[in-house]
N, C-alpha and C positions, 0 to 999 in steps of 0.2 A: 597866909602864903604874899606875901609881895609879890606884884605882876612886874616883868622885864619892863614893860609901856604898855602906855596905856591907849586904845582905838577908841572912835563914837558910837557903840552901839545902844547909847542911849533909846528908852521905849518901843527897842523890837524886845518882839518873844523869838525865843529859842528854846530848841527841842535837845535833848541829849539822851538819845537811848543808853541803855548800859550807866544811867549817868549815877547806879551807888556804888560804883566799882573803883579801885583804885586811882585811876588813871584819869576815868572818864566825869569822876565828882572832882580833881583837879582841875578840868576843862571849865563847868557849870562854874565853878567857883571863880574861874576869871573872867572870865562871857561876865558873872553879876558884878564885877567890879567895875567893867567897863559900860554898864548901865543896862542892861537886858533885863530885860523877866527869863528866870529858867525855868523851866517844864522840865525836872527829872523824871526820866522813866524807867522802871526797873522791873522785872520781873518781881523781886520781891520787894514790894511797894513800902517796910519798914527800913530798909534799906535806902530808897528813893528818898522818904521824909528824912532820914536822919543827915542826909546831905544835903538836902535841904536844909534844915534847919544849921544848921553850921552858918550855910549863908545868912539866912537872915538874920541869927546871930551876930554878923558882923558889919548888919545893917544894907544888904541886898533885896532882891527879891527874888524868890524862889518857891515851888509850890512842888512835891512830889507826887506823882503819879504810878497805879500800877498796868503793867503795862504786858503782854505778851508777844514778842517782834515776830512771831511765826505765825500770830492769828490774826487776820485782816480784821476781823469786828471787833478784838482786842484796841486794836491800833485807832479803829474808829473811833471808840465810844472814848481811847483819851484823847484825840483830836478835838470833841465835844469837848470834852471836859477843859482841855486847855484854851480855847477859843471862848468859853465860858469865864474863867475865870483872868483870862490876859488879852486875847485877839485874834487874829490871826498870826500863820507863823512866816518866819522872818526868816531863819536860819534851823539847820538840821546838821547835828551832830548824830553819826550812825554810828555809836559807840557798842553795841552790842556786840555781843557774839563773843570766840573761846574754841578749845577742846575740851577732847572729851576722849576716855581708856577703848571706848567701842571704835575711835576710829585710828589707833596705833598700835604699828607694831611692838614687839619688846625686844629686839634686836636693830641694830642700825642697820646690816648687812643680812643676806639670806646666806644660807650655808647648804649644802644635800643634805647634812647631819640632819639639818631642822625638818627634814620629810622622812627620811628616814629610820628617823631615832628620836619620837616624839617626846619632849619632855613636858609633864604638869605644869602648867599657868604659862607656855612662853606662846606668845601671840606673833603669826607668821603672816605673811600678806594672804595668804591664803585660806586664812582662819579669821579676815576680816570678814563683815558682815554688808551685806545691802542696808539693813536698818542704822548698823553702826554706821556705814560713809554715811547717810541720807541724814542721820542726826545732824552730825560736825557739819556737814554743806550747807545743810538748809539756813541753819544757826548765822552762820557766817556772812554766804549769799542771799538768802531770802529775807534773813534778819535786814539788810540792808535795803535789800529792793522795794520789799512791803514798806517799810515806814515812807519812806520816797516816792511809791504813789498816794500814799492818803496826805502827808505833809508838806508837799513839792506844789500840791495845787493850791494854795496860796499864796506861795511866789509866782506862779506861772498866772494869778490873775489879780497881784497889785504889780507886775514887771518888775521885780527886781526879788533879789532871794541870793542866799548862799547855802550848800549843802559841804558840807567836808564828811566825807566816806573814810574808815579806819580798815586800810589795807594793813599790809606786816612786811618783815623784812621776807616772811617766806615765798612773798607774791616774787621777789626778784630770785632769788636762790630757795629752793626748796630745802628743807630741814630735813633731814633723817627723821626714821619714823611716825611721822602724820601727813602721810598726803592727804587727806581726807581735806584738813587744815589748809596745807599747804594752799591745794588744788581752788579750794575755795576765796582762800586773800587774792589769788593771779586773778578771779573773776571778779572781786570787788575790783581790782584795778583797772581789769579792761572796763569793766563795765560803769566806772569812773569819767570815763573816757567816752565810751559810747555818749553817755546821759550828757557828756558835757557839750559836746556836738548836737545832740537832737534839743537840750535846751538853749543853744545858744544864740539863737534868734525873741527867746522871751524876758530878758534882763538878769535871770538865773545861771551864775558860776557852780562849778561842781568840779570839784576836786578834794585829795586825797591827803592825810599821814601814813608814811608809812613807820613805823617805831619798829628799832632797834630791837635789843633787850633788855625790858625793865622788869622787876621785881615785882610780881601782884598774887595776889592771894589764890590763883589756879595754878601759878609755875613754880613757886619759893619754896616746894615738896622737890620739886623737880632739880632746882638750882641752886639750892643751899641744904648741909647739915644743918641737926636741930641745934649744933652749938653757933650753928653763923658760918661755916668755913664751907666752902666751894663742893659742890658735887665731882665729880670728874667732868658731868655735860656743862656744869656753870664755869667750869675749867676751860674748859675747850672754846666756849661763848669767848670769856673775855681774851684770852690768848690771840682771838679773833677777829674782837673791837680795837683797832687803833689807840683809842683813846682807857684801852685798861682797863675797862669799867661796866657795871650798867648803868641804862640810862635812870632817872630822875622824873616821878612823874610832870614837875617844872618844866621840867627841859622840853616838853609838847607845846608850853605857852607860848612862846616867840612864834616857835614858829605857825600858830593855832590862829592866834590875833593878825598875822602879816596877812595869812591867806582869808580872815572874814573882815580886812581894811577895804573896802572899796578906793579910798584915797591913796593907801599901797599897792594894790594887788590887780585891780580893776581890768588888766588887761592879762590876768592868768588864772585860765580854764584849763579844767582837763589836766591836771601835773599833777604826780605824786610824789611829794617830797618824803626823801630819808630821813627821818631822823634817830642815827643809828651810830656815833660814834666812830665813821669810817667803814663798818665792819659790810656793806657792801664794793667798796673800793678795794678792800683788801683782797689778794690772791692767795694769802696763808706765808706768802713766800716774803 
């Protein structure tokens, strides 16, 4: 991947959670190209190491680490391993997250018939369980909160650092069918603003990227058919995206590097930057 421009991250230690995924592995690559030592964290260590190996093959510095962002001891263990390998952390990209069927309704709109003539396999709002909602919410909100608690201490002690959370279009306009994910991402945006104020005297800046619609391993089956054509939901999304397409992972790189550049954005904190092809600006008419 060729990055659009380079910022000076030489010798900074960057942690990327969810770094084995489609979007975050591209972000990790961009950080490495700018000189950062990149620690790639993932629940699946083989995915983390695969992304790290690609960076090393291209001449960068990276290493994969196993980490469960919902278990503080796991995060603390990864932190110690990272400090031993690279040193204290300067940058944290909170990229871990995702949706799950346990927090999803089958239909966009509830009808009385859904209650009076229950159909097998149809999940209504009333069928959602506490466990399902908690799983999705915790993954997306606590999966940001807990790594930030652990890794930000290095930055505060240094008097300098950058935290980039990954929010979503769902934080601006909740999508149908996925209430837990939408609520959690709204929480991530709110937490980003709260933390930016809380850390404002420490030299640590906190911002978020809010991606629009990007094809990932998690949503590909919902948005595209096996032949590559769009599903009805995929068509709805692209028709409401003024640029008329899904985002490409590389589309996140420019905004990410800008936010990490003290020369370019040193007075920017507490902001949620939409990278969405105009989706959040379009009324549908």
